[in-house]
C-alpha positions as CSV (number, residue, x, y, z in Angstrom):
1,X,0.0,0.0,0.0
2,X,1.5,3.3,-1.0
3,X,0.4,6.9,-0.6
4,X,2.0,10.3,-1.4
5,X,2.0,12.9,1.4
6,X,1.5,16.6,0.8
7,X,1.6,19.7,3.0
8,X,-0.8,22.7,2.8
9,X,1.0,25.9,3.6
10,X,-1.1,29.0,4.0
11,X,0.1,32.1,2.0
12,X,0.8,34.2,5.1
13,X,4.5,35.0,4.5
14,X,6.5,36.6,1.8
15,X,10.2,36.9,0.9
16,X,12.9,35.1,2.8
17,X,10.6,33.9,5.6
18,X,8.3,32.2,3.0
19,X,11.3,30.7,1.2
20,X,12.6,29.2,4.4
21,X,9.2,27.6,5.1
22,X,8.9,26.0,1.7
23,X,12.5,24.6,2.0
24,X,11.5,23.1,5.4
25,X,8.6,21.4,3.7
26,X,10.9,19.8,1.2
27,X,13.5,18.8,3.8
28,X,10.8,16.9,5.7
29,X,10.3,14.7,2.6
30,X,6.9,15.7,1.4
31,X,6.0,14.7,-2.1
32,X,4.0,17.7,-2.9
33,X,2.9,21.0,-1.3
34,X,0.0,23.4,-1.8
35,X,-1.3,26.8,-0.9
36,X,-4.8,28.2,-0.8
37,X,-6.0,30.6,-3.5
38,X,-8.2,33.3,-1.9
39,X,-8.2,37.0,-1.4
40,X,-8.8,36.4,2.3
41,X,-9.9,33.3,4.2
42,X,-12.3,32.6,7.0
43,X,-11.1,33.8,10.5
44,X,-7.9,35.1,8.9
45,X,-9.6,37.9,7.0
46,X,-7.6,41.1,7.6
47,X,-4.5,39.2,8.6
48,X,-1.4,39.0,6.3
49,X,-2.4,37.0,3.2
50,X,-0.5,36.9,-0.1
51,X,-1.4,36.0,-3.7
52,X,-1.2,32.2,-4.3
53,X,0.6,32.3,-7.6
54,X,3.3,34.7,-6.4
55,X,3.7,32.6,-3.2
56,X,4.2,29.5,-5.3
57,X,6.8,31.3,-7.4
58,X,8.8,31.8,-4.2
59,X,8.3,28.1,-3.4
60,X,9.5,27.1,-6.8
61,X,12.7,29.1,-6.4
62,X,13.3,27.8,-2.9
63,X,12.8,24.0,-3.7
64,X,13.9,21.5,-6.3
65,X,11.9,18.3,-5.8
66,X,8.5,19.3,-4.4
67,X,5.5,19.3,-6.8
68,X,3.6,22.5,-6.1
69,X,0.1,23.6,-6.6
70,X,-3.0,25.7,-5.8
71,X,-5.6,24.1,-3.5
72,X,-7.6,25.5,-5.2
73,X,-7.9,28.4,-7.7
74,X,-11.5,29.3,-8.6
75,X,-13.6,31.4,-10.9
76,X,-14.7,33.6,-8.0
77,X,-12.0,36.2,-8.9
78,X,-10.1,34.6,-11.7
79,X,-10.3,34.5,-15.5
80,X,-9.2,31.2,-17.1
81,X,-6.9,32.9,-19.7
82,X,-4.9,34.7,-17.0
83,X,-4.9,31.6,-14.8
84,X,-3.6,29.5,-17.7
85,X,-0.8,32.0,-18.4
86,X,0.2,32.0,-14.7
87,X,0.1,28.2,-14.7
88,X,2.4,28.1,-17.7
89,X,4.8,30.5,-16.1
90,X,4.9,28.6,-12.8
91,X,5.4,25.3,-14.7
92,X,8.6,26.9,-16.1
93,X,9.6,28.5,-12.8
94,X,9.4,25.1,-11.1
95,X,11.0,23.1,-13.9
96,X,7.8,21.2,-14.6
97,X,6.6,20.7,-11.0
98,X,3.4,22.7,-11.0
99,X,-0.1,21.4,-10.7
100,X,-3.1,23.7,-11.3
101,X,-5.6,22.9,-8.7
102,X,-9.1,24.3,-9.5
103,X,-12.5,24.4,-7.8
104,X,-15.9,25.9,-8.3
105,X,-15.5,28.5,-5.5
106,X,-17.8,29.1,-2.6
107,X,-20.0,32.0,-1.7
108,X,-18.4,34.6,0.5
109,X,-15.9,37.5,0.3
110,X,-14.0,36.2,-2.6
111,X,-17.2,35.7,-4.6
112,X,-18.4,39.2,-3.9
113,X,-15.0,41.0,-4.4
114,X,-15.6,41.8,-8.1
115,X,-19.3,42.6,-7.7
116,X,-22.1,40.8,-9.4
117,X,-25.1,38.8,-8.2
118,X,-24.8,35.7,-6.1
119,X,-24.9,32.5,-8.2
120,X,-27.1,29.5,-7.6
121,X,-25.3,26.1,-7.2
122,X,-26.4,25.2,-10.7
123,X,-25.0,28.4,-12.3
124,X,-21.8,28.1,-10.2
125,X,-21.3,24.5,-11.6
126,X,-21.9,25.8,-15.2
127,X,-19.3,28.6,-14.7
128,X,-16.8,26.1,-13.3
129,X,-17.2,23.7,-16.1
130,X,-16.5,26.5,-18.6
131,X,-13.6,27.8,-16.6
132,X,-11.8,24.5,-16.7
133,X,-12.7,23.9,-20.4
134,X,-11.3,27.3,-21.4
135,X,-8.1,26.9,-19.3
136,X,-7.5,23.5,-20.8
137,X,-7.9,24.7,-24.3
138,X,-5.8,27.8,-23.9
139,X,-3.0,25.7,-22.5
140,X,-3.2,23.1,-25.3
141,X,-4.1,25.1,-28.4
142,X,-1.8,27.8,-29.8
143,X,-3.4,30.1,-30.8
144,X,-6.8,29.5,-29.1
145,X,-10.2,31.1,-29.7
146,X,-13.2,30.0,-27.7
147,X,-16.4,31.9,-26.8
148,X,-18.9,30.8,-24.2
149,X,-21.6,32.2,-21.9
150,X,-19.1,33.0,-19.2
151,X,-15.7,33.5,-20.8
152,X,-14.0,34.3,-24.1
153,X,-10.5,33.8,-25.4
154,X,-9.7,35.4,-28.7
155,X,-6.6,34.4,-30.6
156,X,-4.8,33.7,-27.3
157,X,-1.2,32.5,-27.9
158,X,0.6,31.2,-24.8
159,X,4.2,30.6,-25.8
160,X,6.2,28.5,-25.4
161,X,3.6,26.3,-23.7
162,X,4.1,24.3,-20.5
163,X,7.1,22.2,-19.6
164,X,4.8,19.3,-18.9
165,X,3.0,18.2,-22.0
166,X,0.4,18.6,-23.3
167,X,-0.1,21.0,-20.4
168,X,0.5,21.3,-16.6
169,X,-1.7,18.7,-14.8
170,X,-5.0,19.7,-13.4
171,X,-6.2,18.8,-9.9
172,X,-10.0,19.3,-9.8
173,X,-11.8,19.7,-6.4
174,X,-15.4,18.5,-6.6
175,X,-18.0,16.9,-4.4
176,X,-21.1,16.8,-6.5
177,X,-21.8,14.9,-9.7
178,X,-21.4,17.9,-12.0
179,X,-18.1,18.9,-10.7
180,X,-16.9,15.3,-10.6
181,X,-17.7,14.9,-14.3
182,X,-15.4,17.9,-14.9
183,X,-12.7,16.0,-12.9
184,X,-13.3,12.8,-14.8
185,X,-12.9,14.7,-18.1
186,X,-10.0,17.0,-17.4
187,X,-8.2,16.1,-14.2
188,X,-5.1,14.2,-13.4
189,X,-6.1,14.3,-9.7
190,X,-9.5,14.5,-8.1
191,X,-9.5,16.5,-4.8
192,X,-11.9,16.4,-1.8
193,X,-12.2,17.8,1.7
194,X,-15.1,15.5,2.4
195,X,-18.1,17.4,3.7
196,X,-17.8,20.7,1.8
197,X,-20.6,22.4,3.9
198,X,-19.0,21.5,7.2
199,X,-15.4,20.7,6.7
200,X,-14.0,19.0,9.8
201,X,-17.4,19.2,11.4
202,X,-18.6,15.6,11.0
203,X,-18.0,12.8,13.5
204,X,-15.0,10.8,12.2
205,X,-16.9,7.6,11.2
206,X,-19.4,9.7,9.3
207,X,-16.7,11.7,7.7
208,X,-14.9,8.6,6.4
209,X,-18.2,7.2,5.2
210,X,-18.8,10.4,3.2
211,X,-15.3,9.9,1.6
212,X,-16.2,6.3,0.7
213,X,-19.4,7.4,-1.0
214,X,-17.7,10.1,-2.9
215,X,-15.1,7.6,-4.2
216,X,-17.8,5.2,-5.2
217,X,-19.5,8.0,-7.1
218,X,-16.2,8.9,-8.8
219,X,-15.7,5.3,-9.9
220,X,-19.2,5.2,-11.4
221,X,-18.6,8.4,-13.3
222,X,-15.3,7.1,-14.6
223,X,-17.0,4.0,-15.8
224,X,-19.8,6.1,-17.4
225,X,-17.2,8.1,-19.3
226,X,-15.0,5.2,-20.3
227,X,-12.1,6.3,-18.2
228,X,-10.0,3.9,-16.3
229,X,-10.5,4.7,-12.6
230,X,-6.8,4.0,-11.7
231,X,-5.8,6.7,-14.2
232,X,-7.2,9.4,-11.9
233,X,-5.3,10.1,-8.7
234,X,-7.4,10.8,-5.6
235,X,-6.3,13.4,-3.1
236,X,-7.9,14.1,0.3
237,X,-7.2,17.1,2.5
238,X,-7.0,15.2,5.8
239,X,-6.9,18.3,8.0
240,X,-10.4,19.2,6.7
241,X,-11.7,15.7,7.6
242,X,-10.2,14.6,10.9
243,X,-9.7,16.6,14.1
244,X,-6.1,16.7,15.5
245,X,-4.8,14.3,12.9
246,X,-1.3,14.3,14.3
247,X,-2.1,14.3,18.1
248,X,0.1,11.2,18.1
249,X,2.3,9.7,15.4
250,X,0.2,6.5,15.5
251,X,-3.0,8.4,15.0
252,X,-1.7,9.9,11.8
253,X,-0.4,6.6,10.6
254,X,-3.8,5.1,11.2
255,X,-5.6,7.9,9.5
256,X,-3.4,7.8,6.4
257,X,-3.8,4.1,6.3
258,X,-7.6,4.4,6.3
259,X,-7.3,6.9,3.5
260,X,-5.1,4.5,1.5
261,X,-7.5,1.6,2.1
262,X,-10.4,3.6,0.7
263,X,-8.4,4.2,-2.5
264,X,-6.8,7.6,-1.9
265,X,-3.4,8.0,-3.6
266,X,-2.5,11.3,-2.0
267,X,-3.1,12.7,1.5
268,X,-2.6,16.4,2.4
269,X,-1.9,17.7,5.9
270,X,-2.0,21.3,6.9
271,X,1.2,22.8,8.2
272,X,0.8,23.7,11.9
273,X,0.2,27.3,12.9
274,X,0.8,28.9,16.2
275,X,-2.9,29.6,16.9
276,X,-6.3,29.7,15.2
277,X,-7.1,27.5,12.3
278,X,-4.8,24.5,11.8
279,X,-3.2,25.2,15.2
280,X,-0.7,22.5,16.1
281,X,2.6,21.5,17.7
282,X,5.5,21.6,15.2
283,X,7.4,18.9,16.9
284,X,4.4,16.5,17.1
285,X,3.7,17.3,13.4
286,X,7.3,16.4,12.4
287,X,7.3,13.2,14.4
288,X,4.0,12.1,12.9
289,X,5.1,12.9,9.4
290,X,8.3,10.9,10.0
291,X,6.2,7.9,11.2
292,X,4.0,8.0,8.1
293,X,7.0,8.0,5.9
294,X,8.4,5.0,7.7
295,X,5.1,3.1,7.2
296,X,4.2,4.0,3.6
297,X,6.1,4.0,0.4
298,X,6.0,7.5,-1.1
299,X,7.1,7.4,-4.7
300,X,8.3,10.7,-6.2
């Protein structure tokens, strides 16, 4: 049984301090690392918070082996053409280590930042499908022209294209059938936080049952689309599923093992903060991560 381990680092630092943190992530042996893509986030609204793409440029310069990505970019304040251009640039800055993580985006400050009326879940799903479609085409086709209800790209030419071919991989976060169909069509990795409405708020048995049902749905949609299920990696953000996941090294080993048994190929753990969201003890975190790496093969 194998699983790749990733770290989620919030974009709270810039410059040398941020570079040191990303180097620390790599030195601990993580396979991949991610940052959130918001203008602000939950209880940290008003606290230092930096742009995800710029943050990952710092990460790319500070590391050499980590795969790096957004968890996740969304249409709430992004256009797919600019997002694709930034993805191409980051793929080059990282030497082909970038993954473009995308999601539909939730209601809240990010959604309201550019104005406009609130969207129904159905309209949000439509916008997301078009966002991913346009980003995919712009990264693959040179030049690219596409026009839809939400976005247009007119004679867009992104040169020289991504280091990774035919484009940088997509990681698509989705919990419902419409979003999962987008993942099945476009993604290299499917991403979940379990219960999207109450992340981290379900009792643990119920939370893992939710994950199992999502995986079953994903397998069914792969079969419906004629896609081999084992060709789609499955990533879970464990810190949004289980409370105190590294309260002991054995607890984290057990949780990661449960994820692997369900069929997840990748598990992400939030980097500990001194207080507030994702608060945790750094030494306990490092011991637990070391124990996981001893128990599981983590291929590059």
